[in-house]
N, C-alpha and C positions, 0 to 999 in steps of 0.2 A: 342364460343369455344376458341377464341384467349385470352379473359379475363381469362379463366380458366388456361391456360398455363402460363400466366404472374403471376398470383397469386401463382400457384404451384411452379414455379421457384424462386419467391421471398421468399416463405416459406422455400424452400430447401436451399437457400443461407443463410438464417438466422440460420437454424439448423446446417449447415456445419460450419459457423463462430463460433457458440457457441461451437460446438464439438472441433474445433481446439483450441479455447481459453482454454477450460478445459483440453485438452491434454497437454498443456504447463506446468501445475503445477500438481504434483502428491504427495499425502501425503506419507510419509515414516516414518520409526521408527528410533529411535536414533542409533540403531545397524547398520543401513544402511548408516550412515554418514561416509565420508572419515575420516581417522585418524586426518588430519590437521584441518578439520572442527570440529570434536569432541573436539579437544584441545581448540579451540576458544569457543565453546559452554560451556565447563566446566568452563572456566574463566569468561565468560559473564553472566552466569546464577546463580551466587552465590546469594542466598536469593530470587530468583525469582521462580514463579510457572510456569513450562513448560507446555504450552497448546498443542504443537505439532510441527512437522517438515514437511517440504516439499522440494522437488527438483523441480526446474523450469528451463525452457529453454527460454531465451530471446535473440532474434537476433542470434541464433545459439550457445550461450554460456550457460553453465550450472551453476546454482547457488543453494545454499541451504539456506532455511529460517527457523529460529527458532521463534516461536510465544510464547510470554511470558506474564505473568501478574506480574507486579512489583509494590509493594505498592498500589495496587488497580487500576492501570491503565495498558493499553495494550502497548506492545513494540514488534516490529518485527525486527529481525536482519537478513540481507541478506549477505551471504558470498560467496566468490568464492571457487573453489575446493581446494585452498591452505590455506583456513581458514582466508583469509583477509576479514575484514568487508568492504563491498561495500556501504551498505545503512542501515540506522536505521530510522524506523518510530515509534515515541513514542507519546502517547497520552499526551496532556498538557491541563491545564485548561485555559479557555478564559481569566480569570482575571490575569493570570500569564504573559500574552503577553504584549508587548509594546502597548501603546495607538494607535499608527499609524497602527499596525498590526490588532488590534481589529476593528478599524474603516474600514480598507480595507476589512476585512472578512465580516463585516456586510453589507458593500456596495455591495460586490460581491454576497452575499446571497439574497439581495433584500428582498422580502417578504417571502422567505423560512426560516424555523427555522434551526439554526445551532445546530446539535445534538452532535457533538464532533469535536475536533481539534487535529491534529497531527503535530509534527515537523518532517521535512524530512531532514536528514543529509546524505550527500554522501561524502565518503572518508574523514570523519572527519570534514566537513564543512557544516554548516546549509545553506540549499539552498531554503527552502520554508516552508510554513505552509499550511496544507491542512484541509479544513473544510468539514465535512460530513453534508449535508443539506437535509431537507425533506420539501416538499410542497405537502400537500394532501397525496397521495399514492406514489408520485414520489420521489425517492432518487437520489442524485447526489453529485459530489464533486466539490469544488472550491479551487483554490490555489492562494496564494500571496507570494511575496518574503520576505526575512528576515526582511526588514524594512517596509513592507506593499506595496511595489511597485508591479505593474503588471508584470507578468512573460512573457518573449518572447515566451516560450514554456512550456508546462506542465512538471513537474518533475516526 
């Protein structure tokens, strides 16, 4: 019986964690954006295909995200309620990266296949490259710094 309770509470913890994580981000419409965010969106989406918007809360702060398709690649723009761009994640091609970054991503991926790579820019500064990798059915992310260095913490 003790094993049953351990399993039950472990599953309950997983479900609650998943629910809390999903509650942090909520899809919204363009009409629900604050005026300052809408102004930034209008300026940043020229020539882009808008895929959607979301409002998310990270560490108690509210942010707004615009998901775009630009020239055939994805781009996500994260803004604060004042419309300031906080972070941009933009898909890049592996061959467009410096050789040191390519090598570091391949090393970090190991035997996993790199499916796509994004540049991560925070407050106008490139802080990392993120590789989306797949090995078998398992998907994960790897990150390296702008020159291919190991990061002290994930971005």
